[in-house]
C-alpha positions as CSV (number, residue, x, y, z in Angstrom):
1,M,87.4,108.1,119.8
2,S,86.7,105.1,117.6
3,E,87.9,104.5,114.2
4,H,84.4,105.0,112.8
5,D,83.7,108.2,114.7
6,P,82.2,110.7,112.2
7,E,84.1,113.5,113.9
8,K,87.5,111.8,113.2
9,I,89.1,113.7,110.4
10,I,91.4,111.6,108.3
11,E,94.1,113.6,106.4
12,T,95.7,112.4,103.3
13,H,99.3,113.5,102.7
14,P,99.1,116.6,100.6
15,L,102.4,116.3,98.8
16,P,103.4,113.7,96.2
17,P,106.7,111.9,96.8
18,F,109.7,113.9,95.4
19,L,111.5,111.3,93.4
20,P,114.4,112.2,91.1
21,K,114.9,109.2,89.0
22,H,118.6,109.1,89.6
23,A,118.2,109.6,93.4
24,K,121.0,108.0,95.6
25,V,119.2,108.6,98.9
26,L,115.6,108.8,100.1
27,M,114.8,110.8,103.2
28,M,111.5,110.1,105.0
29,G,109.8,111.9,107.8
30,T,106.5,111.0,109.3
31,F,103.7,113.4,108.3
32,P,103.7,117.2,107.5
33,P,102.6,119.8,110.0
34,P,99.1,121.4,109.7
35,A,98.9,123.6,106.6
36,Q,98.8,126.8,108.7
37,R,102.3,126.1,109.7
38,W,103.7,125.9,106.2
39,S,105.8,128.7,104.7
40,E,105.9,126.9,101.3
41,S,104.3,123.9,99.7
42,F,107.2,121.4,100.1
43,Y,108.7,119.0,102.5
44,Y,109.7,120.4,105.9
45,P,107.8,123.6,105.2
46,N,107.8,125.0,108.7
47,F,110.4,127.8,108.9
48,T,111.3,126.9,112.5
49,N,112.1,123.3,111.5
50,D,115.9,123.0,111.1
51,M,116.0,120.5,108.2
52,W,117.0,123.1,105.5
53,R,119.4,124.7,107.9
54,I,121.0,121.3,108.4
55,M,121.2,120.8,104.6
56,G,122.5,124.3,104.1
57,L,125.3,123.7,106.5
58,I,126.2,120.3,105.0
59,F,126.3,121.3,101.4
60,F,127.1,125.0,101.5
61,D,128.5,125.7,105.0
62,N,125.6,128.2,105.4
63,K,122.6,127.5,107.6
64,D,120.5,130.1,105.8
65,Y,121.4,129.0,102.2
66,F,117.9,127.5,101.6
67,L,116.0,130.1,103.7
68,D,114.3,133.4,102.9
69,V,115.1,134.8,106.4
70,A,113.4,138.2,105.8
71,N,110.1,136.5,104.9
72,K,110.6,133.6,107.3
73,S,110.1,131.0,104.6
74,I,112.0,128.2,102.9
75,K,113.2,128.6,99.3
76,A,111.2,125.7,98.0
77,D,112.1,126.1,94.3
78,D,115.8,126.4,95.0
79,I,115.6,123.3,97.3
80,A,113.8,121.2,94.8
81,A,116.2,122.2,92.0
82,F,119.2,121.4,94.1
83,L,117.8,118.0,95.3
84,N,116.9,117.1,91.8
85,D,120.4,118.0,90.6
86,I,122.2,115.8,93.2
87,G,119.7,113.0,93.3
88,F,118.1,113.4,96.7
89,A,114.5,112.0,97.1
90,L,111.9,112.9,99.7
91,S,108.8,111.4,101.0
92,D,107.1,110.6,104.3
93,T,106.3,107.2,105.9
94,V,102.6,108.1,106.6
95,Y,100.1,108.5,103.8
96,K,96.9,108.9,105.8
97,A,96.6,110.0,109.5
98,H,94.4,111.5,112.2
99,R,95.9,114.2,114.4
100,L,94.8,113.5,117.9
101,K,95.9,117.0,119.1
102,G,95.7,118.9,115.8
103,N,99.5,119.5,115.7
104,A,102.6,118.0,114.1
105,A,103.8,115.9,117.1
106,D,104.5,112.3,116.2
107,Q,103.2,111.1,119.5
108,F,99.8,112.5,118.8
109,L,99.6,111.0,115.3
110,D,97.1,108.2,114.7
111,I,98.4,106.4,111.6
112,V,95.7,105.2,109.3
113,E,97.8,104.2,106.3
114,E,101.6,103.9,105.8
115,R,103.5,104.7,102.6
116,D,104.9,101.6,100.9
117,I,108.6,102.3,101.2
118,R,109.6,99.4,98.9
119,Q,107.2,100.7,96.2
120,L,109.0,104.0,96.4
121,L,112.4,102.3,96.1
122,D,111.3,100.4,93.1
123,Q,111.1,103.8,91.3
124,L,114.7,104.6,92.5
125,P,117.0,102.0,91.1
126,D,120.2,103.9,92.2
127,C,119.0,104.5,95.8
128,H,120.6,102.2,98.4
129,T,120.3,104.6,101.4
130,V,117.2,105.6,103.3
131,L,117.2,108.2,106.1
132,T,114.3,108.4,108.5
133,T,114.0,111.6,110.4
134,G,112.7,110.6,113.7
135,E,111.7,107.7,115.9
136,K,108.2,107.1,114.5
137,A,109.4,107.2,110.9
138,M,112.1,104.7,111.8
139,S,109.6,102.5,113.6
140,I,107.5,102.4,110.5
141,A,110.5,101.6,108.3
142,C,111.6,98.8,110.7
143,G,108.2,97.3,110.5
144,Q,108.2,97.2,106.7
145,F,111.7,95.8,106.5
146,G,111.4,93.3,109.4
147,V,113.9,95.0,111.7
148,R,113.3,94.0,115.3
149,K,115.8,96.2,117.1
150,M,115.7,99.9,116.2
151,P,119.1,101.6,116.0
152,K,120.0,104.6,118.1
153,P,119.8,108.1,116.5
154,G,122.6,108.6,114.0
155,E,123.1,104.8,113.6
156,C,122.0,102.5,110.8
157,V,121.0,98.9,110.0
158,V,121.5,97.1,106.7
159,V,118.4,95.4,105.2
160,E,117.7,94.0,101.8
161,H,115.6,95.3,98.9
162,N,115.3,93.4,95.6
163,G,118.3,91.3,96.5
164,Q,120.5,94.4,97.1
165,P,121.7,95.8,100.5
166,L,119.9,98.9,101.7
167,T,121.3,101.1,104.5
168,L,118.5,102.3,106.7
169,Y,119.5,105.2,109.0
170,R,117.6,106.5,112.1
171,M,118.3,110.2,112.2
172,P,117.4,112.8,114.9
173,S,114.3,114.8,114.3
174,S,114.9,118.2,112.7
175,S,112.2,119.7,114.8
176,R,113.3,122.3,117.4
177,A,111.4,120.2,119.9
178,Y,114.1,117.5,119.7
179,P,116.7,118.3,122.4
180,L,119.9,118.3,120.3
181,K,121.9,121.3,119.1
182,L,121.8,122.2,115.5
183,E,125.5,121.5,115.1
184,K,125.2,118.0,116.5
185,K,122.2,117.2,114.4
186,T,124.2,118.5,111.3
187,A,127.2,116.3,112.2
188,L,125.0,113.2,112.3
189,Y,123.3,113.9,109.0
190,R,126.6,114.7,107.4
191,R,128.1,111.4,108.6
192,A,125.2,109.5,107.0
193,L,125.3,111.5,103.7
194,A,129.1,111.7,103.4
195,P,129.6,108.3,101.7
196,V,126.7,108.9,99.4
197,F,127.7,112.3,98.1
198,G,131.5,112.2,98.6
199,L,131.4,114.8,101.4
200,A,134.0,115.4,104.1
201,D,132.8,113.8,107.3
202,A,133.5,116.7,109.6
203,T,131.6,118.5,112.3
204,P,130.7,122.1,111.3
205,E,132.1,124.9,113.5
206,A,129.7,126.1,116.2
């Protein structure tokens, strides 16, 4: 399918970046799942995605803290209020894309336009840590910051933005399709967030 194929549907990211002005960290995925998979209109909206279970474990030792389990949805308002309170920004690395298979899989995502990560960071003067939630998101970030060797999942590289060091983490995907147990994913995210939010760097009990 060519770029100018009239049947090629280009999607624009439906959500604005979530940018508390005092944010200390910016977490970036790739592109949201199709709308029919959403439980709420917010980032990581698919109930089966483990992102909000990971955050519930890290900050409240409760994987269901940010979930409405009975209705199989995320508590978007509670999540937004909490993230705004602690200074935790969200966006995605892709602004416009074409889904080759009509699903959320990164490997079937044809990127049309990337988000400008530096432009987002210019709005977050206190943010010196970026977490990318998957290989493709990290690949985009590496391209924008001139990083030639991508770190392994859970590891980071230090780059520069506006003359200041910026720690760029490659995190494991929170999708259930990524073959890593929830507890291990949580431990990696906790390790990255611990120095930012003064958390104990400990692996949650299984």
